[in-house]
C-alpha positions as CSV (number, residue, x, y, z in Angstrom):
1,M,150.0,17.5,145.8
2,E,147.5,20.3,145.5
3,Q,146.7,21.6,142.0
4,K,145.0,24.7,140.8
5,I,144.0,25.6,137.2
6,I,145.4,29.0,136.4
7,L,144.4,29.1,132.7
8,D,141.8,26.9,131.1
9,S,141.5,26.3,127.4
10,E,139.6,29.5,126.7
11,A,142.0,31.6,128.7
12,M,144.9,30.1,126.8
13,R,143.2,30.8,123.5
14,R,142.6,34.4,124.5
15,S,146.2,34.9,125.7
16,L,147.6,33.5,122.5
17,T,145.2,35.6,120.4
18,R,146.3,38.8,122.3
19,M,150.0,37.8,122.0
20,S,149.6,37.3,118.2
21,H,148.1,40.8,117.9
22,E,151.0,42.3,120.0
23,I,153.6,40.5,117.7
24,I,151.9,41.9,114.6
25,E,151.7,45.4,116.1
26,H,155.2,45.5,117.4
27,N,156.7,44.3,114.1
28,K,154.4,46.4,112.0
29,G,153.2,43.3,110.1
30,V,154.9,40.0,109.5
31,D,157.4,40.7,106.8
32,N,160.7,39.0,107.5
33,L,159.3,37.4,110.7
34,V,159.9,33.8,111.8
35,L,158.7,32.0,114.9
36,V,161.0,29.6,116.5
37,G,159.5,27.3,119.2
38,I,161.6,25.7,121.9
39,K,160.9,22.0,121.9
40,T,158.5,20.7,122.9
41,R,155.6,22.9,124.1
42,G,157.1,26.1,122.6
43,E,157.0,24.4,119.2
44,F,153.2,23.9,119.5
45,L,152.7,27.4,120.9
46,A,154.6,28.8,117.9
47,N,152.4,26.9,115.5
48,R,149.3,28.2,117.3
49,L,150.6,31.8,117.2
50,A,151.3,31.4,113.5
51,G,147.8,30.3,112.9
52,F,146.3,33.3,114.7
53,I,148.7,35.7,112.9
54,E,147.7,34.2,109.5
55,K,144.0,34.8,110.3
56,V,144.7,38.4,111.0
57,E,147.4,39.2,108.4
58,G,146.4,36.8,105.6
59,K,150.0,35.7,105.4
60,K,151.7,32.6,106.5
61,V,154.5,33.0,109.0
62,E,157.4,30.6,108.9
63,T,157.7,28.4,112.0
64,Y,160.5,26.2,113.2
65,S,161.4,24.2,116.2
66,L,164.6,24.2,118.1
67,D,166.0,21.5,120.4
68,I,168.3,23.3,122.9
69,K,169.8,20.3,124.6
70,A,173.2,20.9,123.0
71,W,173.5,24.4,124.5
72,R,172.2,23.7,128.1
73,D,174.7,24.7,130.8
74,D,173.1,22.4,133.4
75,N,173.5,19.1,131.5
76,S,176.7,17.2,131.8
77,E,175.6,14.8,129.1
78,K,176.9,16.0,125.7
79,H,174.3,16.3,122.9
80,P,175.1,16.8,119.2
81,I,174.2,20.1,117.7
82,P,171.0,19.5,115.8
83,D,170.8,19.8,112.0
84,I,168.8,23.0,111.4
85,S,167.1,23.4,108.1
86,F,166.5,27.1,108.4
87,S,168.4,30.4,108.5
88,V,167.6,33.3,110.7
89,H,170.1,35.6,108.9
90,N,168.7,39.2,108.9
91,K,165.2,38.0,110.1
92,K,163.1,39.1,113.0
93,V,162.9,36.0,115.2
94,V,160.2,35.5,117.8
95,L,161.5,32.8,120.2
96,V,158.5,31.0,121.8
97,D,158.4,28.9,125.0
98,D,155.8,27.8,127.4
99,V,157.2,29.0,130.8
100,L,159.8,31.6,131.6
101,F,161.4,30.8,134.9
102,K,165.1,31.2,135.6
103,G,166.0,32.1,132.0
104,R,168.5,29.3,131.4
105,T,166.4,27.7,128.6
106,V,166.1,31.0,126.8
107,R,169.9,31.5,127.2
108,A,170.5,28.1,125.6
109,A,168.1,28.9,122.8
110,L,169.8,32.3,122.1
111,E,173.1,30.5,121.8
112,G,171.5,27.9,119.5
113,I,169.9,30.5,117.2
114,G,173.2,32.3,116.9
115,Q,174.7,29.2,115.4
116,F,172.4,29.5,112.4
117,G,172.8,33.1,111.3
118,R,172.8,36.6,112.6
119,A,169.2,37.5,113.3
120,K,168.2,41.1,112.8
121,E,166.3,41.0,116.1
122,I,165.3,38.3,118.6
123,Q,162.1,38.7,120.6
124,L,160.7,36.4,123.3
125,A,157.1,35.2,123.6
126,V,156.1,33.0,126.6
127,L,152.7,31.8,127.7
128,V,153.6,32.0,131.4
129,D,156.2,34.2,133.2
130,R,156.6,33.0,136.7
131,G,159.6,35.1,137.8
132,H,162.7,34.0,139.7
133,R,165.1,34.9,137.0
134,E,168.8,34.0,137.4
135,L,169.8,35.7,134.1
136,P,168.9,39.2,132.8
137,I,166.2,37.9,130.4
138,R,162.6,39.2,130.0
139,A,159.8,38.4,127.6
140,D,158.5,40.8,125.1
141,Y,155.1,39.0,124.9
142,V,153.6,37.3,127.9
143,G,150.3,35.4,128.1
144,K,150.1,35.6,131.9
145,N,152.3,36.6,134.7
146,I,152.0,34.0,137.5
147,P,153.9,34.9,140.6
148,S,155.0,31.7,142.3
149,S,157.3,30.4,145.0
150,Q,160.4,28.3,144.3
151,D,158.7,25.2,145.6
152,E,155.7,25.5,143.3
153,N,155.6,24.0,139.9
154,I,153.8,25.4,136.8
155,K,152.7,22.9,134.2
156,V,151.5,23.9,130.8
157,Q,149.4,21.1,129.3
158,M,148.5,21.2,125.6
159,I,146.1,19.2,123.6
160,E,148.8,18.0,121.2
161,I,150.6,16.2,124.0
162,D,148.4,16.0,127.1
163,H,145.0,15.9,125.4
164,V,143.9,19.0,127.4
165,D,144.7,22.8,127.2
166,Q,145.4,24.3,130.6
167,V,148.0,25.7,132.9
168,I,148.1,24.4,136.4
169,I,150.1,25.3,139.5
170,E,151.1,22.6,141.8
171,R,152.0,23.0,145.5
172,S,153.3,20.3,147.8
173,L,151.2,19.8,150.8
């Protein structure tokens, strides 16, 4: 397996900083804004974005995590709908994930969010967009576009889980 680092820790930090500024600008501030991270890495990315946003705006942004297993369409195993302790009713929601690929994870997350209120608006922020969509889904905020082939794998590694911040692309030899 051949691996190449696409983003190192500094490049990840710069991408998240830029994305946080784009979120603030697009939403004209952070009033009525919540970040919802798709478990697991999206949850950590949402927390980081919230930290950058707070530094700029001086306001704390609510962040939540969402486990989407119950809404996956590619899993024959039934999962219970998670108990969500937040409401998105009439809020601007920024859904956060690590990699946007075929769009199925985002579709499941949209279905999940819909179970917990009618959001005023839902936006999508991803650290990496690698293309190959199977559904008509696109991100509003992208850290880096990484064109890839179907047989390549993009891995986002985060300090909270993997003890390193980087994005790598793997190719089979």
